[in-house]
N, C-alpha and C positions, 0 to 999 in steps of 0.2 A: 538765733540772733544773740550776739554777745552784748554785755553791758555797754561797751563803747559804741556799738552800732546803735543801740537804743538811745544813746545820748547824742547821736548825730555824726559820729565818726564813721566814715565808710569802712567796709571790711577790707582787710589787707590779706595778702597771700598767706602770711603767718597764721592768721585766724583760720583760714581754710585748711591749712596743714594740721593745725591743732584739732579742729573739728572733724577731720577726715572727710571733708567735702570734696566734690569734684567740680570741674568746669566743663560746661558744654559750650562749644564755640561754633557759630554758624556764619558763613559768608552770605551777606545779603545780596551780593551780585550773582553768584553762581550756585547758591544753595548748598554748598559743601558743608557737612557737619562733622566735627571731630570732638573727641573728649581729650582734654589736657589735664595732666597731673599737676596740681598746685605746688607740690614739693619740687618738682623739676623746674617749673617756672620760677619759684622762689630762689632756687640756687643760682639762677641766671639773672633775675631782675631784682632780687632782694626780698626778704620776708616782709619788709615794710611797704612794698609796692601795692598801691590801692587797686582793688578790683575795678572800679570805674575807669582808672587810667589805662587798663589793658586794651580798651577799644582803640585808643590812639597808637598803641605800641605794636599791635598784631597786624599781620597781613595774610591774606589767603595764599597758601602755597600752590593752589591750582590756577587762579586767575590773576593774582597780584593785587586784588582790591583791598582797600583799607576799611571798607564798609562791613564791619564785623559786629555781630551780636554776641554778648558774653552773658551766660547764665550760670549761677551757682547751683549745684545739685547737692542737697543734703540728704543723707540716708536716715531713715527712721531706725529705731531700735531693732537690731537683728536683720537689717536690710543692707545689702551691699549696693552702693551707688553705682549705677551703670549709665552714666551720662551719654554714652555712645548709642544707647537704645532709647533715648528720650524722644 
């Protein structure tokens, strides 16, 4: 958790890129799970795009639903984040 997050500012994609975190995305309608790279999303949506706003911006490529769950995956020291295996 960054100092800004502790003060109440939601995490932004730039925070995740800096912290080498991953994103686990799940469709609540069809149960599809994918891992997304925050750096790739940040290039498209902006490094200042808040993580909570992603729910409204993403849609399932399988069923088209906008009912999306977004989870940040932080890796511990010496651990590679594998959100696709969460």
